[in-house]
C-alpha positions in Angstrom: 5.1 68.8 36.5 2.6 66.0 36.5 1.4 63.0 34.6 -1.3 64.4 32.2 -3.3 61.3 31.3 -3.6 57.5 31.5 -3.2 55.2 34.5 -1.0 57.6 36.5 -3.0 60.8 35.6 -2.5 63.5 38.1 0.6 62.1 39.8 3.1 65.0 40.6 6.6 64.5 39.3 9.7 66.0 40.9 11.9 68.3 38.9 15.6 67.8 38.7 17.3 70.1 41.3 19.2 73.0 39.8 19.1 74.3 36.3 20.9 71.6 34.4 17.7 70.3 32.8 14.8 72.0 30.9 11.6 70.1 31.5 9.1 69.7 28.7 6.1 71.9 29.6 2.7 70.2 30.1 1.4 72.0 27.1 4.1 70.7 24.8 3.9 67.2 26.4 0.2 67.1 25.8 0.7 68.1 22.2 3.4 65.5 21.6 1.1 62.7 22.8 -1.8 64.0 20.8 0.5 63.7 17.7 1.8 60.2 18.4 -1.1 58.6 20.4 -2.7 59.6 22.5 -2.9 56.1 24.0 -1.0 52.9 23.3 -1.3 49.1 23.5 2.2 48.0 24.4 5.5 48.9 22.8 8.8 50.2 24.2 10.1 53.7 24.6 13.6 55.2 24.9 13.8 58.5 26.8 17.4 59.3 25.8 17.8 62.6 27.7 15.6 61.5 30.6 15.8 64.6 32.8 13.0 64.0 35.3 11.6 61.2 33.2 8.4 63.0 32.3 8.1 61.9 28.7 8.9 58.3 29.3 6.6 58.1 32.3 3.8 59.8 30.4 4.2 57.1 27.7 4.0 54.3 30.3 1.0 55.9 31.9 -0.7 55.9 28.4 -0.1 52.2 27.8 3.5 51.7 26.6 4.8 48.4 28.1 8.4 49.2 28.9 10.7 52.2 29.0 14.5 52.8 29.1 15.6 56.1 30.6 19.1 57.5 30.0 20.7 60.6 31.5 24.3 61.6 32.2 23.5 63.7 35.2 23.4 61.9 38.6 20.7 64.2 40.0 18.5 63.5 37.0 19.0 59.7 37.5 17.9 60.1 41.1 14.9 62.2 40.1 13.9 59.7 37.4 14.0 56.8 39.9 12.0 58.8 42.4 9.3 59.6 39.8 9.1 56.0 38.6 8.7 54.9 42.2 5.9 57.5 42.8 4.1 56.1 39.8 4.6 52.4 40.7 6.4 51.7 37.4 9.7 50.2 38.5 9.1 46.8 37.1 8.5 48.3 33.6 11.6 50.4 33.4 15.4 50.4 33.1 17.4 53.5 34.1 21.0 54.2 33.1 23.5 56.9 33.9 25.3 57.4 30.7 25.9 59.9 27.9 23.6 59.6 24.8 26.2 58.2 22.4 27.5 55.5 24.7 23.9 54.6 25.6 22.9 54.2 22.0 26.0 52.1 21.3 25.1 49.8 24.3 21.5 49.5 23.1 22.8 48.4 19.6 25.0 45.7 21.3 21.9 44.5 23.1 20.0 44.4 19.8 17.2 46.7 21.2 14.5 48.3 19.1 12.0 50.9 20.2 8.5 51.9 19.3 9.2 55.5 20.4 12.4 57.4 20.9 12.4 60.7 22.7 15.3 63.1 21.9 15.1 66.1 24.1 18.7 67.2 24.7 19.8 70.4 26.4 19.5 73.0 23.7 23.2 74.0 24.0 24.4 70.4 23.5 22.2 69.2 20.7 23.5 66.5 18.3 20.2 65.4 17.0 21.3 65.0 13.3 24.1 62.7 14.3 21.8 60.8 16.7 19.1 60.4 14.0 21.6 59.0 11.6 23.0 56.6 14.2 19.5 55.4 15.1 18.7 54.8 11.5 22.0 53.1 10.6 21.8 50.8 13.6 18.2 49.8 13.3 17.1 51.0 16.8 13.7 52.1 15.7 10.9 49.6 15.0 9.5 49.5 11.5 6.5 51.7 12.3 8.1 53.5 15.3 8.5 57.2 15.7 11.3 59.5 16.9 10.2 62.6 18.7 12.9 65.3 18.7 12.4 68.4 20.8 14.7 71.3 19.8 15.2 75.0 19.8 13.4 77.0 17.1 16.8 78.2 15.8 17.8 74.6 15.1 16.7 73.4 11.6 16.6 69.7 11.1 16.7 68.1 7.6 13.6 66.3 6.2 15.6 63.0 5.9 18.4 61.2 7.8 19.3 57.9 6.2 16.0 55.9 6.2 14.2 58.4 8.5 11.8 60.9 7.1 10.3 63.9 8.9 6.6 63.3 9.0 5.5 66.2 11.1 6.9 69.4 12.7 5.1 71.8 15.1 6.3 75.0 16.8 5.4 75.9 20.4 7.1 79.3 21.3 10.8 78.7 21.2 10.4 74.9 21.0 10.0 72.8 17.9 8.8 69.1 17.9 10.0 67.2 14.8 8.7 63.6 14.3 10.6 61.1 12.2 9.6 57.6 10.9 11.1 55.1 8.5 9.7 55.9 5.1 9.7 56.8 1.5 8.8 60.5 2.1 5.1 60.3 2.8 3.7 62.8 5.3 1.4 61.6 8.0 -2.3 61.9 7.2 -3.7 64.3 9.7 
C-alpha cells in the first residue's frame, strides 16, 4: 500500500498485522478519489473504520485539512499512528480506539461535521444502513459533503436514507463503492 497522489505521493503505508482488516486496493482507492476529487482545498474527513488509515491519509495528501480516524482494533490504531507519522501528518489528525457506533455518538456530542465520511467496515460486520441513517439524523455530514461507503457486491444499499441520496455507485470485482450526499434525488453530473 502507498499514498497514490498529492503531497505524500509514493509514501509506503504499513498494513495492519494479521487478517483482521481488508485494505482498500490502490485501484479502488484511485477510483474513489477520481469520483470525489481528485484534489481538495481544505475540509475534514472521518475515516470511521480506519484500518491502516489509507483512505484518510490519501485525503490529507490530496488537500483535506483535518482527519479523524477511528478503529476498534488496537493493532489498527498502532498502524494508523505509524502511517500518519511516516507522512508527517500528526498535527492534522485525531485517532480514536472505539467502535463505530460509540465514535459517531461522541462526534455528535462534540458537534462535529465532516466534508467526507469513509465507511469501509469489515464485510462480515457491516451496518452501513444504520450508520447512514444515524449520520443523516445527527447532522454529521456538511451540506455539500459526501459519504463514501465501500461494501461487498452482495450487499444492496437503498437509494435513500433519511436526507441522504445515493448519487453514484460503481462496482470493482467483489467491491462496490456507493456515494451519498444530502439531496432531493438528483444524480451527480458526470
